[in-house]
C-alpha positions as CSV (number, residue, x, y, z in Angstrom):
1,M,19.8,-22.6,-4.0
2,A,16.4,-24.0,-3.3
3,K,13.3,-22.4,-4.8
4,G,11.7,-19.9,-2.4
5,S,14.8,-19.3,-0.3
6,R,16.5,-15.9,-0.2
7,S,20.1,-15.1,0.0
8,E,21.5,-13.0,2.8
9,E,22.0,-10.2,0.3
10,D,18.3,-10.3,-0.6
11,K,17.3,-10.1,3.0
12,K,19.6,-7.1,3.6
13,R,18.0,-5.3,0.6
14,R,14.5,-5.8,1.9
15,K,14.9,-4.0,5.2
16,K,11.9,-2.6,6.9
17,P,11.7,1.1,7.7
18,K,13.6,2.1,10.8
19,S,10.6,3.5,12.6
20,S,7.0,4.2,11.8
21,S,7.5,7.9,12.2
22,E,9.7,8.1,9.0
23,P,7.7,8.7,5.8
24,N,7.8,5.8,3.3
25,P,8.0,7.1,-0.3
26,G,5.1,5.9,-2.4
27,L,2.8,5.1,0.5
28,P,-0.1,7.3,1.6
29,D,-0.1,9.3,4.8
30,K,-1.4,7.2,7.6
31,A,-4.0,9.8,8.4
32,T,-5.7,9.2,5.0
33,V,-5.9,5.4,5.3
34,I,-9.5,4.2,5.5
35,S,-8.9,0.4,5.3
36,E,-6.2,-2.1,4.5
37,R,-6.7,-5.7,3.2
38,E,-4.4,-8.4,2.1
39,F,-4.8,-10.2,-1.3
40,I,-3.1,-13.4,-2.1
41,S,-2.8,-14.1,-5.9
42,P,-3.4,-17.6,-7.3
43,K,0.4,-18.0,-7.5
44,G,0.8,-17.1,-3.8
45,K,2.1,-13.6,-4.1
46,R,0.8,-11.3,-1.3
47,Y,-0.4,-7.8,-2.0
48,R,-1.7,-5.0,0.3
49,I,-4.8,-3.1,-0.8
50,I,-4.9,0.2,0.9
51,R,-8.1,2.5,0.6
52,T,-7.5,6.1,1.3
53,T,-9.3,9.5,1.2
54,E,-6.6,10.8,-1.2
55,R,-7.9,11.8,-4.7
56,D,-6.2,12.7,-8.0
57,P,-7.4,15.6,-10.1
58,Y,-8.7,13.2,-12.7
59,D,-10.8,11.1,-10.3
60,P,-14.5,11.5,-10.6
61,P,-16.2,13.4,-7.7
62,D,-17.9,11.5,-4.9
63,D,-21.6,11.5,-4.7
64,D,-21.3,14.0,-1.8
65,D,-19.4,16.4,-4.1
66,K,-22.1,16.5,-6.9
67,G,-24.2,19.1,-5.2
68,G,-27.4,17.2,-5.3
69,T,-30.5,18.2,-3.3
């Protein structure tokens, strides 16, 4: 098998979601997405960087939440 080619079995495993209305585990709700960028590593691997309004309890507060005057 040549480097970079995928077998038919790999292609079947990497199916895209059936429709955009179905939730995708691990991804944020579309309503919380602020922006999305693509990053390509030096080795050529592609990543999606998704900024959202979602916050974890341990995240520091935004400047708006500090109650300044």
